[in-house]
C-alpha positions as CSV (number, residue, x, y, z in Angstrom):
1,M,256.5,-7.9,-71.2
2,V,252.9,-8.3,-72.0
3,E,250.7,-11.2,-71.2
4,I,249.6,-12.6,-74.5
5,P,246.3,-14.5,-74.7
6,E,246.6,-18.2,-75.7
7,R,245.0,-17.7,-79.1
8,F,247.6,-15.1,-80.1
9,E,250.5,-17.1,-78.6
10,S,249.3,-20.0,-80.7
11,A,249.3,-17.8,-83.8
12,I,252.9,-16.6,-83.0
13,N,254.1,-20.2,-82.5
14,T,252.4,-21.6,-85.6
15,I,252.9,-19.0,-88.3
16,T,255.0,-20.5,-91.0
17,Q,258.3,-19.3,-92.2
18,E,256.7,-18.7,-95.6
19,E,254.1,-16.4,-94.0
20,L,256.8,-14.5,-92.1
21,R,258.9,-14.1,-95.3
22,T,255.8,-12.8,-97.2
23,R,255.3,-10.2,-94.4
24,G,259.0,-9.4,-94.4
25,I,259.4,-9.9,-90.7
26,T,260.9,-12.4,-88.2
27,R,259.0,-14.4,-85.6
28,Q,260.3,-12.0,-83.0
29,Q,259.0,-9.0,-84.9
30,F,255.6,-10.7,-85.3
31,R,255.6,-11.2,-81.5
32,E,256.4,-7.5,-80.9
33,R,253.6,-6.4,-83.3
34,V,251.1,-8.6,-81.4
35,E,252.3,-7.2,-78.1
36,K,252.1,-3.6,-79.3
37,R,248.5,-4.3,-80.6
38,I,247.5,-5.8,-77.2
39,I,249.0,-2.7,-75.3
40,N,247.2,-0.3,-77.7
41,D,243.9,-2.2,-77.3
42,Q,244.2,-2.2,-73.5
43,K,244.8,1.6,-73.5
44,N,242.3,2.7,-76.1
45,S,239.4,0.2,-76.2
46,P,236.2,1.2,-74.5
47,T,235.2,-0.9,-71.5
48,I,232.0,-2.8,-71.3
49,G,229.2,-0.4,-70.2
50,A,231.2,2.7,-71.1
51,E,229.5,5.3,-73.2
52,A,230.4,5.1,-76.9
53,P,232.3,8.0,-78.3
54,D,230.2,10.3,-80.5
55,F,230.9,10.3,-84.2
56,E,229.3,11.5,-87.4
57,L,228.9,9.5,-90.6
58,E,227.5,10.3,-94.0
59,I,224.2,8.7,-95.0
60,L,224.3,6.6,-98.2
61,D,221.4,6.0,-100.5
62,A,220.1,2.5,-101.3
63,K,222.8,2.1,-104.0
64,G,225.6,3.1,-101.6
65,Q,226.0,6.5,-103.1
66,R,226.9,9.6,-101.0
67,T,223.9,11.8,-100.1
68,G,225.7,14.8,-98.4
69,E,223.5,14.1,-95.4
70,H,225.2,13.3,-92.1
71,Q,224.0,11.6,-88.9
72,K,225.6,11.6,-85.4
73,L,225.5,8.6,-83.1
74,S,224.4,10.9,-80.3
75,S,221.1,11.6,-82.2
76,Y,220.1,8.0,-81.3
77,R,220.6,8.4,-77.6
78,G,218.2,6.1,-75.7
79,T,217.6,3.9,-78.8
80,P,219.4,0.6,-79.3
81,V,221.8,0.8,-82.1
82,G,223.8,-1.9,-83.8
83,L,227.1,-0.9,-85.4
84,V,228.8,-3.0,-88.1
85,F,232.3,-2.1,-89.1
86,G,234.1,-3.6,-92.0
87,S,235.0,-3.2,-95.7
88,Y,232.5,-4.0,-98.3
89,T,234.7,-3.2,-101.3
């Protein structure tokens, strides 16, 4: 059994039957998914102060088109870097 933070416990308890039907799951299955996510996050998330894993991304031009040029996070070592993850499509 996993200790579920209050905000997630609240989401489990307040999700409507309609939302559960839309997802095709039961409340118990929803709880199990939340627990699995918590366990995965605890195992795989970096800790505060830990070194970020190195990765490489393609540089896009001003219009968001691919350039074929790549940049590694490690090339910015010693320089503050802000990372924003999300979908912009």
